[in-house]
C-alpha positions, 0 to 999 in steps of 0.5 A, spaced: 598 393 724 594 388 720 590 382 724 592 375 723 588 371 718 584 366 721 585 359 718 580 356 714 577 350 718 570 349 716 568 343 711 568 345 704 561 341 704 557 337 708 556 329 706 549 328 704 549 321 701 551 314 705 557 314 701 560 320 702 558 320 709 562 313 710 568 317 706 568 322 711 568 317 717 574 313 714 578 320 713 577 321 720 579 314 723 585 315 719 586 322 721 586 319 728 591 313 727 596 318 723 596 323 729 597 318 734 602 314 730 606 320 727 604 326 732 602 333 730 608 335 727 608 330 722 601 330 720 599 331 713 593 330 708 597 326 704 599 321 710 591 321 712 589 320 705 594 314 704 592 311 711 584 312 709 586 308 702 583 314 698 586 320 694 588 326 696 583 329 692 578 325 695 580 328 702 580 335 699 573 335 697 571 336 704 577 338 708 581 344 705 587 343 709 590 339 715 588 344 720 580 343 718 581 335 719 585 336 726 579 341 728 574 336 726 577 331 731 578 336 736 570 339 735 568 331 736 572 331 742 569 338 745 562 336 743 563 330 748 566 334 753 561 339 753 555 334 753 559 332 760 560 339 762 552 340 761 550 334 764 554 335 771 554 342 772 546 343 770 544 338 774 539 343 779 537 337 783 545 336 786 548 342 790 553 346 786 559 343 790 557 336 789 557 337 782 564 340 782 566 334 785 563 330 780 566 334 774 573 333 777 573 326 777 569 325 770 574 330 767 580 327 769 578 320 768 576 322 761 583 325 760 586 318 762 582 314 758 583 318 751 590 321 753 594 319 746 589 323 742 587 328 747 595 330 748 596 330 740 590 334 739 593 339 744 600 339 740 596 341 734 592 346 737 596 352 734 593 350 727 586 351 728 585 355 735 585 362 732 579 359 727 572 362 728 569 356 729 574 354 734 573 360 738 565 359 738 566 352 741 570 355 747 565 360 748 560 355 749 564 352 755 565 359 758 557 360 758 556 353 761 561 355 767 558 362 768 551 359 769 554 354 774 558 360 778 552 364 778 549 358 782 555 357 786 557 364 788 550 368 788 552 373 792 559 375 788 560 380 783 560 378 776 568 379 776 569 375 782 565 369 779 568 369 772 575 369 775 573 363 780 570 359 774 576 361 769 581 359 775 578 352 776 577 350 769 584 352 767 587 349 773 583 342 771 585 342 764 592 344 765 593 338 771 589 333 767 594 334 761 600 334 765 597 327 769 595 324 762 602 324 759 604 318 764 601 312 765 598 312 772 594 306 776 587 307 777 588 309 785 592 314 783 587 318 778 582 317 784 587 320 789 588 326 784 581 327 783 579 327 790 585 332 792 583 337 786 576 337 788 577 338 795 582 344 793 576 347 789 571 346 794 575 349 799 576 355 795 569 356 793 567 356 801 572 362 802 567 366 799 562 364 804 566 367 809 567 374 807 
């Protein structure tokens, strides 16, 4: 059995001058528009180039394929989410369960505010998720959550903490995606957030009763 070849999703080169930085920014802005308007299935490098008003060759100077463009969009979104994750979960001055509650509300709010691009990127994920860069970024989330779970469940074994952390993050991401596929009033978003936070906090409290 041979290993599946990982997609090339790194930039061919980093923009060094203001002009090249502006070109990459224009390409990424056009990519967002194409992705939202056309969807992942119809997303092509040629459409991005046309929307950006540049040649396909100009796009290929920096992005080897459409997977690399999509991954860059996803990487930017992941960076913002990771910063939010760190800011909330690493706040040592706040009790763990309060941090978890804040994370739930912040995550769901972000899911709704950026629903179109997040859903489109999720649909495009098969094109880049096997890349080493994508897996490295995902592992950062695992480390942040693992550190938080050591604080939240200090008496539990690593395997128990890992299971609890994975269950919370997977459920949060799955429900957030499901809810963001339909427009909902702010009150409904708040209600879902409260319910999920209550559920997660109750789950962690069960470990204290063992």
